[in-house]
N, C-alpha and C positions, 0 to 999 in steps of 0.2 A: 360714737367711741367704737373701737374695733374690738371683735370678737375673740374671749377666752379661749386658745387653743388647747383643745383637748386629746390626747394619745391613748388610747384603748388596746391595752397588751392582752393578747389572748393566747389560747395554749393548753395541751391536754396536760393531764394533772402531771407534776412532775419535771415537764418540760425546761423548769428552770425561771418563772417570772417573777418572784419574789427576790431572787440571786440578782436580776437583771434591777430592778427596782434599785436595790441597794447599792448597785454601781453606779445608776444615775443619781441617786444621792449625794454619794460619796464623789462625783463630779459635775455638781448641777454648774458650775461656773457662774454664780450669783444669782442666776434665778430662783423665785420663789416659788415652790411648786405646791401643790395639795394632792394626797391621794385618797382615793377611793377603792378600797380593798374588798371584793367579794369573796366569800368561801362557800363551799359546799360541806355544811358540817356544823354541829353545835358550839365549837370552839374557835376561836379566831388564832391559829397560828400567825400566819403571815403577818399579820399587822404588828403582834410581838417580834418579829425579826425586824422589821424596819425601823420602828421607833428607835429615836437616837441615833441615827446612822449620821444625820447631818440636821442639825438642831438649828440652823441656822437657814439652810434650804427647804426644811418641811419640819416647822415645828408642830410638835405631839396634837393641838388641837386643830391641824391640817390634816389628820389622818383620820378619816372616816372609815368605819367598819361596817360590812352589811354580811353580817355571819348567818347562817342556817336558811338558805333561800336563795336561788340562782337568781344573777340580777337582771337577767334578758327576760323570768318571767315575773320580776316586782316591779317593771318599771316606773308604773304609774303610783304604787305605795311606798316604794322606797328611793328609787334611783332619782326620779324627778325634783322630791323635796330635799333630797340632799344636794343636788346642783343647784337648786334655788339658794339653798342657804348659804353657800359657797361664792354666788353669783352676788350678793345680796350686800356682801362684806363692803363697808366703806372703802378699802384696798382688796380687792380681790388678785388671787394667786396670780404669779404671770402663765402658768401654765397648768394644767388639771390632768394627771396620770389615774387612768382606772386600771387595775387590775381583775379581770373576770375571774369567776372559778375557771377550774379546768375543764365543767363539764357546760360551760354557757354558749350560747349561739351570739356571737357578736350582731351580727346582723340587727336584730329588734333592737338591740341598745343605740346602734347609730339611726335608726330609727325616730328613736324619742329624740334626738336632737331635731327632728322637725315640728314638735310641739312648739305652739306659739311663745310663751314664757321662757325659753330657752335657744330656738335659733338664732332672735334677735341680740344674744351675748355670748352665746358658744359656738365652736364648730369643731368639727373632728378633724386634727391636723390629721391624724392620720390610724389607722388601726395595722397594730405589728402583731405578727403570730409568732410562736416561740416553737419550734421543733426540737425534739431530744435526738438526736442523730444515731444516738448508741441503741433507743427505741425501735425506730423506724428501720434501721438496719437488722435489726434482730425480727422483722416483720410483725412487731406486737400492736401496732396503731396503722397499719397502711393493709390497704389491698391487695391481696394476690390475685391480678386478673387472669392469669390463666387458669387456677381455682377455679374462679367463679364462672367461667367460662365452660368448664367442664362441669360444674353444677348443674347450671342453667340446662345444659345439653340433657344430664341425665335426669331430673325434675324440675320442668318450667316451674312448678308450682312453689319451688322453694322462695325461702326469703331469705337472701342472698346476701344483703346489706344491714350490715349489724351496726348498733347504735354508735360503738365505739367508730367506725369507717364512717360513718357520717358525720359523727363530730369533725373529725380530721379535716375531712374534703369541705364542710361547711367553713369552717376554721380559716383553712387556705383561700378558699374563693371569696372569703371578703377581707383578705388582707391585702395592704398596702406596701408594706416591707415582712418579707420572712427573716428571720434571726435562725439560722441552725445552727442550734446550741451542742454542747457537749463534745463538740468535733476531737480533741482530746482522747477518744474514747474510743477511736477507729482508726483504721488504717487510711490512707490516700487513696485507694480505690474504693474501700468500701463508699466512703464520703463522696467521691464523684458519683457513684450510683445512687447514694440518697438522694443528692443535690437535683439530678436528673430526675428520679421521682418525684419530689417536691415540686420540682419547675411546672412538671405536666400538669398539678393539680392547681397550678396558681393560675390568674388573666395575665395575659399579655402586658410586659415592662415593668412587672411587679420584681424589686430589687431582691435577692437573696442574699443575707450578708452571714460571714461565717465566723463562731465566736465560740469559746471556751469559760465558764464560768459566768457567762452573761456579759463580759467585758465588750462592752460596744460602746463608741463614742456616741457622748452625748447631741452633737451635733448632724450626726447621722440618724437618730431616731425622732426626735424633736425638730419640726420645722418644715414637713413633708410639705403641706398645704392641701391635703388631698381635697378638703371639704364632701369629706364623704357621705354626709347626710345628702347633698345633693348628687348622689352617684349610686343609687342603691340598685336600678335596674341593674347596672353593670356587675352586681356580686349575690348571684345566684344562690340557694339554700334548697338542702334536700327537703327542709321542714317548711317551706312557704305558704304551704295550706294551714297548718299549725299557726303560724304567726307568733303573738306574744305568749298564747296560752299551751304551747308544748309543757310539756312534762317530764320528770325525769325517772320516770317509773321504772327504767330499765338499770336504775343504779341505788345501792343501799349505803348510807353512811351512818357509823355511829360512833358514840366516845367510850373507848374504854379507860376508866379511873382507875387510879391504884395510887401505893402510898411510896415507897423509897424501893429503888433496884439495887439488890445488893452486890452483882455483878453485870457490870455491862456488855462483856464478851457474852455471858451467858444471854442475855436480853437479847444482843442481836442475831445470836445463833438462832433462838426461839423463834422470833420474828421472822427468819428466813425459812425456817420448816413451816412455820403456819401461812407464810402467803405463797409456797409451793403449793402447800397442800391444798388451800381454797382458793387461789386464783385471785389473791386481792391484787388489785389495781396501785392504791397509792395507802401510804401510811406514814401521817406527820404528827409532830406533837412536842410536848417537854417532858423532862426525866427528871425526877430529883433522884441522886445517887447520892447510895451511904458515904459518910464520911466525908461528902465533896460540897464548900460552899455554892458552888457553882452550878445553874441549870444545864443539862442535857439536851440539843436538840437532836430529834432522828427525822430522817426524810427518807423516805423507801419508794422506790419507783419500781414496781414489779419484785424482781429479785435483787435488782441492788439497793443497798440500804447505806448508808450515811449518814454519822454523827458526828457531832462537833459540840462543846463548851462555848454558850456564847456569853453569858455574864453572870454574875454574882444574885442570888438570890436577894431578893430587897428586903428592908426591914418591915414587918408587917405582914408579909408575903406567903400566903401558904405553900408549904413544900409538898408539891403532889404530884404526880403523875397523870399526866390526860394524853391519850393519843388517838387520833381522827383515824377511823379505818374505811376507806373505800373502797366498793368493787360492784361487779354486775350484780343483778336480781337474782336473791336467794342465797346470799352471803350469811353464812352459821355463825350468826353471832354469839350464841352460846358456848360451841366448839373453840372459836378464838378466846374468847374472856377466860374459858376455863384453860385455856392452853398459855395465859397470860399470868394465871394468880400465882406460878412459884416463883417469877422473875419481878414481878412488880407488887409485892406483898398484898 
C-alpha cells in the first residue's frame, strides 16, 4: 500500500497557519483531508475556526485537537496514538495536515515518522513554514546580526540567542517550503528585504512563496514528496541536544475568562494597551458581545489586532469570552486579567 502523505505546517505565533488551512479546506479539489491541530494553551481556538469550512473535504470527526501541550514534546503520548487512529480507519484520509503550535520545533515531529508503526504507513510529504512578513520587517522575530556581533564584542559571555530567534531559525531550517504571508502589509522594497533575510536562513533549493491571507494553491503545498523523515541530517536545529525533551520554560500561557463585552472598540483599545505594556506576543480567542447573536473572533500578533464575527452562537452553547494570552516568561497575569475586567464583564 502507498503511504499516506502528511504535511506539517509550522510557523511562529500569528503567522497565519489557521487561515492557510481554512484556505486549503475551501479549495480541497476532492481530496479527503484530516487535520491534527496542536495549540499552546488550554483552549482550542484554531480547531473551532476550521470546523465547518468544508465538511466534504474534512468532516468534524477528522479534526483532532491536541491542546495544552507542545506536540513536539508529547510525541509518544499524544501524536503517535492520534496518527495510528487515523491510519487504522477502514478508509484512511487522502492527506493528513498537521498544524503545530507556534512554539513547536518541527524536527522532533518529523523524526516521529521513523517509528515502526508509522513509517510503513505515512510519510512527511513536506514541512511548510509560514512567516509573517510584516512582523519580520519590524524585527520582532528575527536576528539582528550586527547588534549581536557588537554584543559579543562587548561581552563574550552574553547569552545572545533568544528563544524567539532560535524558534524562528529552527522552523526555517526544517522547511521544504516557506510561505511568506501577509505580504499585503509591506511595500515592495521591504518585502524583497524580508525575503532575502528568510532565504538566508533556509536550506538550498527551498522554495519561498509569497501570499496574503494564506491564499496559496493547494497543488503547490501538497505533493512536495519530500519524505522528510529520511532527510533529518539536512535539517539542523539549535535544540538538537535537547531532542524531544526540550521544554517551553521561556514562555507563559494562560486563559482569561469573562462574560460579555459591552463595547468591541473599548476591548480592542484595552488589548492594545495591555499588549504594549506587557510585551504580549499573542492573544487569540472568542468573545461574546452584548446584543450580538454571533461570536467575535479576536487575533492579535504583537501590536496588530484583528477581529471579526465568524458564526452565530449555537443552541446550548455557553455565551462566554475566552482569550488565550501568550508571552515570554514573567508575564504579569494578574495585571492583564485586572486590565480586562472592565471590558469583558
